[in-house]
N, C-alpha and C positions, 0 to 999 in steps of 0.2 A: 529804973535801969534793969533790974532783974526781970520785970514783966516783959520788957522789949526783947530780951535775950531768949526767953522761952517761947515767944510768939512764933508760930510756924511761918515759914516763908512760902506761902501758897502761890504767890504770883510767879516766883522762880520755878517752882515745881510744875505749875501749869505750863509755863513756857517750855520747859524741858520735855514734857509729855507731848506737847503740840509739835515740837521739832522732831521728836522721835517718830510720831505718826506720819509726819510729812516725809521723812526719809524713807520709811517703810513703803509709803504710797508711791513715792518716786521710783523706788527700786522695782516694785511690782509693775508699774507702767513701763519701765525700761525693759524688763524681761519679756513683757507681753509684746512690745514692739519688735524685739529681736526674734521672737518666735513666729511672727506672722509670715515671714518668707521661708520658713523651715519646711523641708520636704522629708517625710520619714523614709527610712531605708527601704521598706517594703514598697512604698509608692514609687520610689526611684527605680527599683528593679523592674517593677511592672511597666513603667513608662519606657524604659530602655528596651524591654522585650517587645513592646508594641511598635516602637520605632524600627527595630530590626525586622520585624515581620512586615 
């Protein structure tokens, strides 16, 4: 009984680490997708000046 208590729960820790990495990866993918359509302020000003000219 004492031996089973002191045994580390490596399967649970491995599952927690994998879930954490999965959440971080999903967040990075999400931010990358959001950034694809982003136009910087300098580019926006340049494009509006080209349209006016």
